N, C-alpha and C positions, 0 to 999 in steps of 0.2 A: 523296685515298687516302694520299699519303705522310703526312699528319698523323697521320691513324689508325696507321700504322704506327709513327711516332715515339711516339704515345702508347703503345701497346701495348710497343713497345722499352723505355720509361721505367719502366714498370709492372712488367715483368721484371726488369729492372735493382734496383728497390726489394724484388723479392722475394726476391732473392738473400740468402745467408749472409754475405757479403763475402768467401768464401774463393775461392782463383784457383788454376790450376794453375799447377805449379812450370815454372819452363823447364829445357831438356835443360841447362843449364849448373848448374843448381841441384839437379836430381834426380842428377846424376854426382857434385857434391860432397857430397850426403847419402848415397848409395851408398859413396861412399870411407870417408867417417867410419864409418859404420855397421859397415863391413866391417874397419876399423881397432879400433873397439870391441869386436867380435866376439873379434879374434885377442888383443886384451890382455886379454880375459876369459878367454878358453880356455887361451892361455898360463902365467896367475895366478889361476885358479879359486879354488884349494884357498886360498891368501893372501888374496883377496879377501874370501872367507868367513869365514876366521877374523880380517880386521880388520873386518867387517860385526859379528859377534860382539862385538869388542872395543869398538865405536863409532867406530872409525876406523883409520886406519894408512898406511903407504906405498903399498901394493898397490892398496887402494881409492882413495887420492888419484889414485894415475896413471891409474887407470882412468875417473875422474871429470874428470881432464884431457882424455883422450883425448875422451871423449865431449861434453867442452865443459859440463860443467856448472859454473856460476857458485859461486865461493867461498860466498857469501851464501846458496845455495839448499842446500847439501850437509849442513847438520845436520837438515832437515828430509827431505831424501831418505834419509839413514841411517835414520830411524825408518821411512819408508816401506816401503824394503829389510829392515829387522828386522822387519816386521811379518809379512813372508811368506818368513820365512828360510828354511825348510824346504824352499819350491819353488826358490829360487836356488840352494841347496846340492844339489840332487838334478839341474838343469838349468842348465849354463853357458847354454845358448841363451835359455832365459828370464832370465838375469841380464843377458845383452848386449842383450836385445830392452829390457828394464826401462831400462837405462842410456842404450838409444840414444833412447829416447822422452822423456828428461828435459828 
């Protein structure tokens, strides 16, 4: 009986996608980072949008810093954000969410 349970458990583990639940400490750190990104975006939204239109600038760099976006990823992220600039210009919340998920 125990062998059957172990075999079933092994099959179940093999079927998962490898994701795991975050620990409470990880969830708290992520919530804190997302809150900081939201605050940074909402306090400098107009400047960040202007920097996006220009292809970069200090306000956008500061938002990327708070969001933890690596320097090497930023040129591609700028292009992604520019492709939907109208949405982000109209909604600071959408922009902060996009930055938080990068």
